[in-house]
Structure formats: structure tokens, C-alpha cells
C-alpha positions in Angstrom: 105.9 129.1 115.7 104.7 128.5 119.3 105.1 125.0 120.5 101.9 123.1 121.2 101.3 122.0 124.8 100.2 118.5 125.8 97.9 118.1 128.8 98.0 114.7 130.6 95.1 113.8 132.8 95.6 110.6 134.8 92.6 108.8 136.1 92.0 105.9 138.5 88.6 104.6 137.6 87.1 101.7 139.6 86.5 98.7 137.4 82.7 98.8 137.9 82.6 102.4 136.5 84.9 101.8 133.5 82.1 101.2 130.9 80.2 104.4 131.9 83.5 106.3 132.0 84.4 105.3 128.5 80.9 106.2 127.3 81.1 109.6 128.9 84.4 110.4 127.3 83.1 109.2 123.9 80.4 111.9 124.2 82.7 114.5 125.7 85.2 113.9 122.8 82.8 115.5 120.3 83.3 118.8 122.1 87.1 118.4 122.0 86.9 117.7 118.3 84.8 120.9 117.8 87.3 123.1 119.7 89.6 125.1 117.5 92.2 125.1 120.4 92.4 121.3 120.4 94.9 119.7 118.0 94.3 116.1 118.9 93.4 113.8 121.8 93.6 110.2 122.9 92.4 108.2 125.9 94.5 105.1 126.8 94.0 102.4 129.3 96.7 100.7 131.3 97.3 97.0 130.3 98.7 96.0 133.6 96.1 97.8 135.8 92.8 98.4 134.1 91.8 101.0 136.6 94.4 103.5 135.3 93.6 105.7 132.3 95.6 108.6 130.7 93.9 111.2 128.6 96.3 113.1 126.3 95.1 116.3 124.8 97.3 118.5 122.6 96.4 122.1 122.7 97.5 125.0 120.5 98.9 126.5 123.7 98.2 126.4 127.5 96.6 129.8 127.3 94.4 128.7 124.5 93.2 125.8 126.7 92.7 127.8 129.8 91.4 131.1 128.3 90.0 129.8 125.1 88.5 126.4 125.4 87.4 126.8 129.1 85.6 130.0 128.3 84.0 128.7 125.1 80.6 127.2 124.5 82.1 123.8 124.1 83.4 123.6 127.6 80.1 123.4 129.7 78.8 120.3 127.9 82.3 118.8 127.9 82.5 119.3 131.7 79.0 118.0 132.2 80.0 114.6 130.8 83.2 114.2 132.7 82.2 115.9 136.0 81.4 112.6 137.8 85.0 111.4 137.3 86.9 114.6 138.4 87.3 113.1 141.8 89.2 110.2 140.3 91.9 112.4 138.8 95.4 111.7 140.1 97.2 114.3 137.9 96.2 117.1 135.5 99.1 119.1 134.1 100.5 120.7 130.9 103.7 119.6 129.3 105.9 121.2 126.6 107.7 119.0 124.1 111.5 118.8 124.3 114.1 118.2 121.5 114.0 114.5 122.3 111.6 112.9 119.8 111.6 110.7 116.8 110.2 107.5 115.3 111.5 103.9 115.9 112.5 101.3 113.4 109.0 99.8 113.5 108.0 102.6 111.2 110.0 102.5 108.0 111.1 105.8 106.5 109.6 106.9 103.2 113.2 106.5 101.8 113.4 102.8 102.8 109.8 102.1 101.7 110.6 103.6 98.3 113.6 101.4 97.8 116.5 103.5 99.0 119.3 105.2 97.1 118.8 103.1 93.9 115.1 104.0 93.7 115.7 107.7 93.9 118.5 107.6 91.4 116.2 105.8 88.9 113.5 108.3 89.6 115.6 111.4 88.9 117.3 109.9 85.9 113.9 109.1 84.3 112.4 112.4 85.4 115.1 114.7 84.0 115.0 112.6 80.8 111.4 113.7 80.5 112.0 117.3 81.5 114.6 117.8 78.8 112.1 116.6 76.2 109.2 118.7 77.5 108.5 121.9 75.6 107.3 123.7 78.7 110.1 122.7 81.1 113.1 122.3 78.9 113.8 126.1 78.6 114.0 126.3 82.4 116.7 123.6 82.5 118.8 124.8 79.6 122.4 124.0 80.3 121.5 121.5 82.9 124.6 120.3 84.7 125.3 116.5 84.3 125.3 116.0 88.0 121.9 117.8 88.6 119.9 114.6 88.6 122.3 113.0 91.1 122.0 116.0 93.4 118.2 116.0 93.3 118.3 112.3 94.1 120.4 113.0 97.2 118.0 115.8 98.1 114.9 113.7 97.8 116.5 110.8 99.6 117.4 113.0 102.6 114.0 114.7 102.6 112.3 111.3 102.8 114.4 110.0 105.6 117.6 108.7 104.0 121.2 109.6 104.7 122.2 113.3 105.0 124.3 113.2 101.8 122.8 116.4 100.3 123.5 118.4 103.5 127.0 117.0 103.7 127.9 117.7 100.1 125.7 120.6 98.9 124.2 122.4 101.9 120.7 122.8 103.5 117.3 124.0 102.5 118.7 127.5 101.7 121.1 126.0 99.1 118.2 124.3 97.3 116.0 127.4 97.4 118.8 129.6 96.0 118.8 127.5 92.8 115.3 128.8 92.1 115.8 132.5 92.7 115.0 134.7 89.7 113.8 131.9 87.5 110.2 133.1 87.4 108.5 129.7 87.4 104.9 129.9 86.5 101.9 127.7 87.7 101.7 125.8 84.3 105.4 124.9 84.6 104.9 123.8 88.3 101.9 121.6 87.4 103.9 120.0 84.5 106.8 119.3 86.9 104.4 117.6 89.3 102.8 115.5 86.5 106.1 114.4 85.1 107.6 113.4 88.4 104.5 111.2 89.1 104.9 109.6 85.7 108.6 109.1 86.5 107.7 107.5 89.8 105.5 105.0 88.0 108.3 104.2 85.5 110.9 103.9 88.2 108.9 101.4 90.1 108.3 103.4 93.2 105.6 101.9 95.5 102.1 102.7 94.4 100.3 102.2 97.7 98.0 105.1 98.7 99.9 105.9 101.9 103.3 106.3 100.1 102.0 108.1 97.1 100.0 110.6 99.1 103.0 111.4 101.2 105.2 111.6 98.1 102.7 113.9 96.3 102.3 116.1 99.4 106.0 116.9 99.4 106.0 117.5 95.7 103.2 119.9 96.0 104.8 121.7 99.0 108.2 121.8 97.4 107.1 123.0 94.0 104.9 125.8 95.4 107.8 127.0 97.4 109.9 126.9 94.3 107.4 129.1 92.5 107.4 131.6 95.4 111.1 131.8 95.6 111.5 132.1 91.9 109.4 135.3 91.9 110.6 138.9 91.6 109.7 139.8 95.2 111.1 136.7 96.9 113.5 137.0 99.7 115.9 134.1 100.5 114.9 132.4 103.7 117.1 132.1 106.7 119.4 129.1 106.6 117.3 126.0 107.4 118.1 122.3 107.4 116.8 119.9 104.7 113.1 119.3 105.6 112.3 115.8 106.9 109.1 114.4 105.4 107.3 111.5 107.0 104.0 109.7 106.7 101.4 112.4 106.6 103.5 115.1 108.2 104.9 118.4 107.0 107.7 120.6 108.4 106.8 124.0 109.7 108.6 126.1 107.1 106.9 129.2 105.7 107.7 131.2 102.6 
């Protein structure tokens, strides 16, 4: 997967032009939003010196920006809006992301928000109690090892931002995927799995706010669909990958 590129445009706008500058970019932004090459954008203003602005635009690639957007029908009206301010640009360059990135403690992990190790242990204990009584899923889990629920709790905890205990004791993503090879999981079974783990989340007292549950369900949908794929007769085990890290509204770039 090609890394996105981030374009930074630094402006120095005289105070008496700030209102019209912001209005112009509000109009110009509609053309950015309509461009398939544009991932996202944000215009910020310096707190210490109100004449300084930085426009950040994430493009699918530098080439897509220069050869795609700039030659598209969206570019002329975009440029018409911002042309009066081109002379105020101090810098306009593309940057590629590095391996240094992350979130700070101001944003809690899904693991912490859910209640940590005890919450995921309750979740899997309740969930597998339901699974073993379910006529559709019980045959898939015949001979379930006593430690299975504990291992899945470690997996989910690590996925949602907790300690890397699954990786340290069991392995990475490939190890989890291997457990599904040849099991021929069908869509009805996948949907039942999704329904039961949501019921278990309710009973285990996991947070019910929309932000957490949407992120939780997004992972469950992603993970169970991969499980169905890798359980099929034509599936090929993936290359070794680390345990995916799930955050608020983000998904890892793994492909089946």
C-alpha cells in the first residue's frame, strides 16, 4: 500500500484580509472535498501570531495531486478562489509520513475505555458460555480448550490498545488466522457470532456509548469477515503480521 503524502501550505495573511481569506477557503474546500485524490484537509491559524495559517492536505499520492487533481475539473474553480492569496505563501511542499507516530495519553485507548483486562475477561467468559449453548456455533467449537476464552481476551485486549500479551505468549495475526483455516465458516455462523458478542458486551458491562460501540462493532465485523475468508477452501495463509491495533474509528490496512 502506497503511503499518502501530506502537503503543507504556509500562509502569512495580513490581518485585514483574514476574513475574506477564510471565506475563500471555505468555498475552495468544496472542490477539495469533491476530489477523489484528496483524503482530508484542515486549515489552522496560529494562536501566537494570527497572520500565520497552515493548510494541511492529505493526498493519495504526490503524483495524484500534481497529475490528477491539478488536471481535473475541480482544480480551476479551486484555484480561482485562492489565487488572490498565492503571493502570501511562505512554503508549499509535500511530506511523507515516517515511522514516528501515535496518540497521546489525552486519548484513552479502547482497552482502557472498556475497563481493561477484567472487562475483556468478563466479555469472553460470557461470550463463550453463550457459544457453547448455541445450536449454530457449538459444532464449530466442539472440544474447545479451557484456555480459549482467556486467549481471546488477551487478543481483544491487545487489538484494542492493551498490553501485548497475546503477541508475547501466542504469536501475531498469522497465529490467530491459522486457527480458522479449513473450518468453513458460513455467513449465518458469522452473523450469529457478531450478535452473541454484542449481547455478551451488554452483559459484561462494556461501555454503551456510540463511539465505543461503533469502534467495537467495526472490529468485530472486520475480524469475522476475515475469519470467514481464511476458513474457506481456497484461502492462503497471510504473511506474518503483527496483531492489528484498533482505535477510535480507524482500521489497519490488512487485506485478505
